[in-house]
C-alpha positions as CSV (number, residue, x, y, z in Angstrom):
1,M,-189.2,-95.5,7.6
2,A,-185.5,-94.8,7.2
3,G,-183.2,-97.0,5.4
4,R,-179.3,-97.8,5.7
5,P,-177.2,-95.1,7.2
6,A,-175.6,-93.5,4.0
7,R,-171.6,-94.7,3.7
8,N,-169.1,-91.8,5.1
9,V,-167.2,-90.2,2.2
10,A,-164.2,-88.4,3.5
11,L,-161.7,-86.8,1.6
12,S,-158.0,-85.4,1.9
13,P,-157.7,-82.0,1.3
14,E,-155.7,-82.7,-1.7
15,Q,-158.4,-85.1,-3.1
16,R,-161.2,-82.2,-2.2
17,K,-159.0,-79.4,-4.3
18,S,-158.3,-81.8,-7.1
19,L,-162.2,-82.3,-7.4
20,Q,-163.4,-78.7,-6.9
21,V,-160.6,-77.7,-9.7
22,F,-162.3,-80.5,-12.1
23,V,-165.8,-79.4,-11.5
24,Q,-165.2,-75.8,-12.6
25,R,-162.9,-76.6,-15.5
26,P,-165.2,-76.0,-18.7
27,T,-163.5,-79.0,-20.6
28,S,-164.4,-81.8,-17.9
29,P,-167.0,-84.3,-19.2
30,Q,-170.2,-84.2,-17.5
31,G,-170.5,-87.6,-16.6
32,K,-167.1,-87.3,-14.5
33,V,-168.3,-83.9,-12.9
34,T,-171.5,-85.5,-11.8
35,R,-169.7,-87.9,-9.9
36,A,-167.1,-85.4,-8.5
37,W,-169.8,-83.5,-7.3
38,I,-171.4,-86.4,-5.5
39,A,-168.0,-87.1,-3.5
40,L,-168.0,-83.6,-2.7
41,L,-171.7,-83.2,-1.2
42,A,-171.3,-86.5,0.4
43,A,-168.4,-85.6,2.1
44,D,-169.7,-82.5,3.2
45,G,-172.5,-84.3,4.8
46,M,-175.3,-83.9,2.4
47,A,-177.9,-86.7,2.6
48,T,-178.0,-89.3,-0.2
49,T,-181.7,-87.9,-1.5
50,A,-180.8,-84.8,-1.4
51,I,-178.0,-84.8,-3.4
52,A,-179.7,-86.9,-5.9
53,A,-182.3,-84.4,-6.3
54,R,-179.5,-81.6,-6.8
55,L,-178.0,-83.5,-9.4
56,G,-180.9,-84.7,-11.1
57,V,-179.8,-88.5,-10.7
58,T,-181.2,-91.5,-8.8
59,A,-180.8,-91.9,-5.1
60,A,-179.4,-95.3,-6.3
61,F,-176.8,-93.8,-8.4
62,I,-175.7,-91.7,-5.7
63,S,-175.5,-94.7,-3.4
64,K,-173.3,-96.5,-5.8
65,W,-170.8,-93.8,-5.9
66,R,-170.7,-93.4,-2.3
67,K,-169.9,-97.0,-1.8
68,R,-167.1,-96.9,-4.4
69,F,-165.6,-93.7,-2.6
70,A,-165.7,-94.9,0.6
71,R,-163.9,-98.3,-0.7
72,I,-161.1,-96.3,-2.3
73,R,-160.6,-93.2,-0.2
74,S,-157.2,-94.2,1.4
75,A,-155.9,-96.0,-1.5
76,A,-155.4,-93.2,-4.3
77,P,-154.5,-89.5,-3.6
78,V,-157.1,-88.3,-6.4
79,L,-160.4,-90.6,-6.5
80,P,-161.1,-92.1,-9.7
81,L,-164.4,-90.8,-11.6
82,S,-164.9,-93.7,-14.0
């Protein structure tokens, strides 16, 4: 039985580039890196359960951040990760 459809996460080219640089920086805090990966993978169309399995977190955690990213995607040039 399928659940609710996942919220769409759309990233501008600038947001995507900023997140890609952030996840590759060795000094980036790992909690924020996880949230950045959620945004990047969700924007690529990956399913919530697949993202959760890949990152080793719960589907509920992914859903929470999908909702936040979808709500603020157009309001900020760079997505807040905290």
